[in-house]
N, C-alpha and C positions, 0 to 999 in steps of 0.2 A: 357471543360476543357478531356481528355484523363483523363478513371480511373487513369493509372498508374502515369501518372501528379499529379493527383488529392493527392494520397498516399505519392508520392515521395513529395509533399508541405505536408503534413500534418509530414513528417519526416525532414522537415526542421523545423518549425511551433512548433512542439510539445516531438519533440525526445529525447530532453537532459530534461525538467521536467518528459517525461514519466521514463525515463532513472533513475534519479534521485529517483522515486518513486518506481519504482521493484527494486532501490537498500534497500534503508531503507525497503524496505516487505521483502526481501530475504537475506538481511544483509549479500550478495557476490556479490561483484562486476560482476564476470563472469556469474552468473548466470540469474545475472541483465540484462547482454547484449546478454546472449540465449535469455530470454524470453520477451525482446525490439526486436531481429530479429520476434521473433516467432508472435511480437501482431502485426507489421505493416505485416507481410506474414498470418497473419490470417485477417486483413481489407482487404488486397487486394482484399481474396479470396472469401470473402464475402461482399464485398460493391456491387458486382451485379448492377452497373450502377445505385443503387437508389439513392436519395440525403442524406445525414447525414445532420440532423438539427441542432447539433450539435456535431461538429468532436474530438472536446476537452476532454468532456466527453463521447464518444462513444466510444473512444480511448482508458480511463481511467477502462471503464467497460471490454475492450478485455483484457489489461493488467492484469486488479485485476484478471478475473479467470485462465486467463494464471499462474499467479503468486500462485492461490491458487492449481491449479493443480499440478503446479514444487515440491508447498512444500508439499501436499499430497506424491508427489512421492518419496522427497526425506525422510520422514518419515518413508514411508513403507517399505522404504529400509535401514534403521537406522543410518539414515547420520546426523538425527538432530535426540540429546540426551538431552533435557533443564531437566535439574534437577529443580523440583519445587522448592526449600528450596533453592538454590545455588543464590550468590546474591542479596537476597530480602534484606532489610534495618533490622538490628538490632541494639540493645541498640546503641552499639559502630561502627555505619557504619561506610562508609570506611572513609576515610577524601580526598582522590584523587579522583577528576571531573573525571576522566577516570572512575577508578571504579565504580562512581555513573552513571556514563553516562549508562556504559553496565549495570549494576543494571537494569536503566532503559527500557534500550533499550530489556533486558530481556523480563522485566512484563509485554511492548508492546506483546512480541512474544508467551508470552500466553495467549490475550486475544480472546475473539471467533472472527472468520474470520472478519465477518461487522465491530464490533466496533475498530478492527487493521485499516482495511481498510479505516475507514468513519476518522478515528482520524489521522492517514496522511493525508489523501488528502484534511482533512482541516488544520490541525497544520501546517503542511512539506513543501503540494501542493498550496495551498489557493484556495482551489477551494470555488465556494457557497454550501450552503445547495442544490440547486437544482441540479448542476453539480455534485457533491456527490449522490444524488438519483436517474441523468439516469447513472452514471458509476459502481453504487451496486442494480442498478433493483430493487428499493424501492421509498418510496415522498422522496420530502424533508425534514417534518416532522420525519419519522424511520429517516434517519442522521442524524439530527438534535439529536433527543434521542440515535441514540449510538452513537455520539461522546459526550455527556452526560454521559453516560454512563462510557464510557471508560475513560474519565478525571478523575469520580466518585472512579472507581477500584484503580487507579495510584495513584490519593488523597491519599486513606486510607492508599496504602504501601509509599507511598512519602510524606508527607504533607510538608516539607519545599521545597522538591527540583521540585515539579511539579506544574508551574504555566501557 
């Protein structure tokens, strides 16, 4: 199969789920779309005819790196301003499910990069720890530890909501 055809097959097979992952990581549909296009362009450029053993996990690795770079650029330009105290649960936490979801999202955004990515890949994208390890260029054990630490931090902030 030609390199271009193979990447097009990956777009068909994994495009929707990687777009959803990028949207969850970046919180913006347009940014997710831009990063998705960059993911597949970079995949096409960097494949160089070599076989990719786990294309799904490899594409998640490419997407994760692009999302991190995009997020850093946005943050540097001042487009992302998350108030550390904003939306954290208080004694009288919001009753609205939407407000709670927004608070959880903001807390997830404040997690360290690998913990955030590992959590999203596991809980929302359904990847195995082996695939998360490949995607984050770490071991499956480190992937498991990152998910555990992320959940531990979220449970400390939201003991009732995060399950």
